[in-house]
N, C-alpha and C positions, 0 to 999 in steps of 0.2 A: 369903748367897742376899740379893741384891739385889732389893725390892721393889716394882713398876709402878704407879700411879693409873691403874688403869684409865679414872673417872669414875661405874663399877656398884655403885650404895649395893651397906652394908654391910648383911649379915643383919639388923641391927634396922633398919635404916629402914626394909624388903620391911613391909608391913599384913599384919597376923594372918586367917587364914583368917574370926574372929569378927567381924574392921573390915569384911571384901569383900561380908560377909555384913551387916550394919548399913547399908550405905553402899546397900544394890540394892533395900534395903527401905524406904528414904528417897526419895519420889516424888518429882521439884525439883515449884517452884511452877511453878499453871496459868502463863499467861499475863495471862491479866485478873486473879490475881492480883499480879503482879509489877507492871502498869500500877498498880491502885487502890494498892499502895504506894510507888509513883516518886511521883503525884502527889500522893498526903500529904506526901512530903518534900520537894519545891517549895511547897508552903503555908508550910512550916513555915520556912522559908527566907525566902521573902517576907512573912512575917509579921513575922520577925526584924527583917530588912533594912527597914521601913516602906515596903514601897511602895504595898500594897493595890490598885493598878490609877491609882490617883490623877493620875500623873504627873510631869513632868519635874519639879522642885524645891517642888512639894506637899508638904506634911506633915498629916500624921493629926490631928486637934481634939481625940483622944480622951481624951488626961490635959489638956486644957485647960481651962480655963475663958469659957467661954461671952462672947464677946464680943457691946459695947453695942449695935450695929451694923456692915455692913461698915465693908471700906477701915480706910486708916492705924490702927494703933493707937500705931503708936512704935519698933517693931521687926518688925511683920509685916502682909502684909495678909491680912484677909481675908472670907470669900465662905464661899456658901450652894454646895452641889453641888445635884445636878439629882432628890434626895433627901430635900432638908432641912436635909444635916447641914455644922456649922460645918468647913471648912477653912482653911489659909491657905497664903501663902509665901511666901517674899524674894526673888522676884521680877516686879519688878512687868511687865514682859511676860508671865509668866504667868496673875498675876491681872485683864488685860486679857481674854485670850484665855480665862477663865473665866468673865468677866462680863459676854462683851459687842464683846467687842475695843475697836480704836481706830489709832493713829497712832502715828509718834514723836515728832512735833508738837501729836500734842492726844490725850484721853486720856477714858477715862467712869470711872463711882462712885456707885454705886447707895447711899448715904453723903447720906443726909435732910437734911444740916445744911452743906452747898453755899450756896456765895447766891457770886450775878455780880462780879466783878471778881477782885484781885488776892487771893491768899490767904497770900501773906508767898515762895512759892515759883513761883508762873501764873497766868496768868490763866485763867478755869473764864466760861461760857456755854453756853447750849441753840442749837444745831440748832434746824434745824426740822421734824422730829417732833421736839421740846424733848427729847433724852436732851442727856445733859452731857457735853462736851467742855473741853478745857482748850490754854492756848499758851502758850508763856514767848516771846515775838515779843507785844510790845503792837500793832504796825501787824498784825496777825493778829485780834488778838481785836478792833481799832474793824472791819476788816473785816467782822467775823462780826456783830459788833453792832451797826454802819452808826451808832459811838460812843453807843452806848449806856451806859443807868447803872450804874457799880460799884458794890460795899460801902460805904454808908458815902453812899451818894449822895443828893441832893435829890433829884434830878428831873432832866430834861433842860431844866429853864427856871426860871424864878427868878424870883423876886416881889422888886419895890423899896421902898421905903418906902411909896413911894405906891399901894400893893398892886395897882399893874399887874403882867400877865407877859409879859416879855421875855426869849426863849430866843439864847442866844449865839450869834455865826454859826461856821463849822464847825470853823477855826482856835482860837479862843479855846474853842471846848467839847473842843476834846482838849486841847488845857493841863490844862483841869481836867478830865481822865477823868485822865490819866496825876497828876495831883495825887492823887485818888480813890485812885489805884493803890498810893501811898505810905504809908497810911494806915497806922499801927501801923507801923513804923517806930522808930527814936530818932532822936533831936535831937541832930542833930552840931556841932559848933564848926565855920564854918569847909567842913561839908558838904556834895559837892557830887551825891552822892550813889554809887553805889546803894543802899547800907548806910544812908546816916544823912546828913539836909540839918537847915540853920540857916534860917529863914525867907527871905530871901533868894536862900540856893543853888534851894532847895525851888521859888521862886515862877521865877528861874531857867531848870531845866531843864527846868517843865513848859513854858511857852510857849517856849521851843526846839524841843520834840517840836509845835506846833503854827504852827513859822515864823516864829515871831514874837523877834525879837532885841530882851532886858531885858540892861540893866549889870547889874549883879553884886551891888553896895550897895544895902539900902529906902531912899537918901536920893537917890539917883541914879534909881533904878526910879523913882520921883515923879518926875521932872524930866522922863526919857522918857514918862509917862503924856500924857494930853490932863484937867487935872483937873473933874470932877465933881458936883454937889450930891448927896446923900441919895436925894428924888424923883427923882432919874434912876439910881439904880443897879441893874445889871441881874447876871446869870451871867456870870461869869469877869472881871469891876474889878476892883482891889485896891484893897486899904484900908490906909491907914497908924498906925502913933501913933506919937503923938511925944512925950515929958517934957514940953520945954517949951516945946511948941506953937510951935516956928517949921518950916518945910520941914526949914531942915538937920544937925534938932533930930532926925528922922523916923530909930527905932528897931527897927522892928515892921513886918514884911509879913504881908497874911494873902490868902491870894482867894477873892471874896463867889461863894458858890454858892447863893441866893436863900432864901427865906425867915427872913432877918435870920440867914440863918446863912452858917459862914467855914472853908475847911480851912487849917490852921496848923502850922507849924515852932516851940514857942507859946518853949520856952528850956534850957537842958540837965536834963536829970535824966524830958520827958518824953518822951510819942513821938508822931508824928506825928497831929493829930487832929482834930476837926470840934469847932468853937465855937457861939456865937452870940452880938452883937453884945447887950452890955448897956449900959445906961443911967452901970453905974459905968467899965467899958472903953469905951468910945466911940471909936469912930476920929474922931483930927482931918483926915486927909485921906482923899480919895476921889479915883481915878484909873482911866482907859479906857488899859491897853496900843494 
């Protein structure tokens, strides 16, 4: 006899009378119970995923050590949420959105350690409301600050040896501000920037930003200036050092800031810095570009 499978269940697959009765006695959970159970499962999944309603690109700081201040810590951006809890993100645009906004060319930070001027990657300044903003464009920085002082600046005017205070003209001030914005960058032999400079390279590139053309080598730069006396020194003048005391022997140049200070790229192994004129290392010549 041939057996044909009709799709009907075998006798062993059919429920017994006891199973049918048990099923009838188990009422279906109410709609409210099902809703509560669903909400609980969503909460568990959300917590495991680490979202916690913080938004895209932001992570909770519950397992992290609280930072010393808001802002970049070397690996992430820290900020406090509306409840005063520390949060972090690796996305700068998200950080800006959480701390008050900003644009592509300028930004904000709640860090109290910001100083106006170049910080190694951008120019910082305050807007009309006193809020910190930044830009990577030096011309924009000057426009926003009106040629204001940079980090490490000796002020907008300088004192000569006679004790008078004489401000640099706008083009020279632009050169001074550019030089100050390079503070902290390394001395680099034959360096023309932007990552490093030697003494005459820093001077040439700084004055180029002010529209003033100078030769590349220190003794040639002296020849291109108007020689002045110490009593005539003003902000933006150039100082020259010559081991043999002659113009031809000039080997170092720096930009005078006022108050007996100058900015220089001193020598290999040092960074661009502000130094003071001293009797033990007094410039042999001085000139005005």
